[in-house]
N, C-alpha and C positions, 0 to 999 in steps of 0.2 A: 631600667633594669641595672642593677650595679653587682658585681661579683667580687667577693673578697678573696684575696689568696695571700696565705702568710707565709713567710721564708722565715725558717728556723737555722742561722747560721750556727754552727756550731765550732769551737775553738779552732778546728781546722782548716775549716770554712774563714774563719775571722784573720788566722793567721797568713791565706792565701792572699786577702786583701789586703795586709798590712804589708807582704811582702812586695805587692804590686805598686800599692801608696810609697812604698821605700827606692823601688826602683825609678818611680817618676820625680820623686825627691832628687835623687844622684843625677839622672837626667838634665833635671831643670838647673841644677846648681851653674850650668853652662850659659842659663839664660838670666837675663835680669827680670826685675820685680815688673818693668812696663811688660818684656814680652811675655811672662807669665799670664800676667790681667790680660794681654790682647788675647792669648788662646783662650782664655777661659771666656773672654766676651762672644769670642769665635762661637766657641760652642752654646751658647746662650742663643745667638743670632740662629744658627743652624737647629736649635730645637723650636724655637718659634716658628719658624720656616716650614719644617718638615714632620714636627712631631704632634700627635693629636692628643695622645695619652694627657689626662689631668694628673696623673699619678706622678709621670716623668717630669713635665712641665711644672709640677709645684714642688716638687723634690730639687730640681735643678735650678729654680728660680731663688734657691738659698746661696749662688754662687754671689748673686748680687748684691746679698748683705756683707758675705767677703768682703767682697770688693770694694763693698761702701767703709768698711771697717777701715782697709787700706788708706782710703783717698780721702777719708774725712778729716781736714786739716784741724778744727776743732777736737775728735777725738784725738790726735797726734799720738798713733798706739805706739807702743814702744818697740826697739829692734827685735827683742825677744819674741813676741805676739805677731810682730811682723813676719819673722821667719816661719813662724807657725802655719799661718794662712798664706804664706804663700807656697810652704810645702804642700799644705791642702790644695792648692788651686794647679800645683804643678800638674797634678793627676788627668786634670781635664785639656791638657798641651798635646796630648798621647790619642790619635784618634783611632790607633792600632790597639786600643786597651783590651781589656780580657773580651769584649764583646765587641769586634769593629763596628764603629757609629754608623759603617752605609748600614747593615744589616736591618732591612725592612722591619720596624714593630718592635725590633728587641737590641737593636745596636745601642739606643741610651740607657738600656733599663740596667746594666754594671754601675755607668755614670749616675744615677741616680741612688742605687745604694750605696757606693762610695761616699756621695755628697752625704748621706746619711750617717755614715760612721763617722765621717770628719767631723760633721756638728757635733755629734754627742763626743768626739773627744775636743771639740772645740768649746764647748759649752760654758765655760766660764767666761772665756773670751766674750763670745756672742751675747751670755745675759748681761756681760757688765754694759759692754756697746749699747746694748737695747735699752737698760735702764739711762744711760747718758741720753739718747736721742729722745727718749719722753721726760727727761728732765728739762730739755734744752728748749723742746718743744713746749712745754708749759712754760716755763721760766721767761722765756721771751715774750710769749702771749702775754702773763704776768706782767711782764714790764713794757710792754708796747715797743718792743725790738726787733731787728733781724736774728733768727737763731743763730744766723753765722758768726755774730759778733759774741756769744757765748761758745765758752770750751772747756776742755779737762778739767783744768785751773778751776774754775767756777763750781762746776761741780761737785770738784773733792771739797770745796769749801762749803758748799751746800750740805752735802753729807754729813762733815764734820759739826759741821752747827747743829744738825740733826740727831748727832748722835751727842752732842755737849746737851743739847735739849733735854733730851729723853733722860740723860745722868740726872741733873737738875731736878726734874719732875718726880724721879723715883728717891730722890734725895728727902724733897720735900713731903713725900708721901711717906717717909717712914722707910728708904731705902734700902735699911738693913734688913729687911726681910721682918723688922718688927711690928709691923700693922700700923705706923702712926707713932709708936714709939720711939724715943731715942734707943738706941742699942745700948745695951750695958757697957759696952766696949768703947764706946764713942770718945772720943778727946775731944768733938766738938760741941 
């Protein structure tokens, strides 16, 4: 048997979580990237060892994705993106957060809610990284090479090539919206 619980966070609730995230970011400014990542990994290890809740485990498992984004040399995340992801991970370096992690059964619930909110905030970065990982895996398999040999530059070239190909196909198919006829305004 499973039980579904829905949390409706109003603007006041969200502002409280934003405040906690800002406080974590401010305190994390004293830490370097390695320390922030190490703290997030410690939290993941604690959750793996102590938490039976699939909900909490699955949500906090998203922290791995954020760490992967930072450490994936092929992805080569830009500094602005790195700062955003590190700021998100900073929250998980404080065991005395909204609900202290040592409270049995509930201690990691606020962390699960926070990662859900942070992943929504980081959605563009996460989607771009996932697209890159899918591309890299498929392209490496297609070429018979190690995925580590492909990087963001290869991904961007492939995206550019796909865009140009789509434009050419549209042009050949009457791309001006003329249904196969030349546009009356065409100079070509």
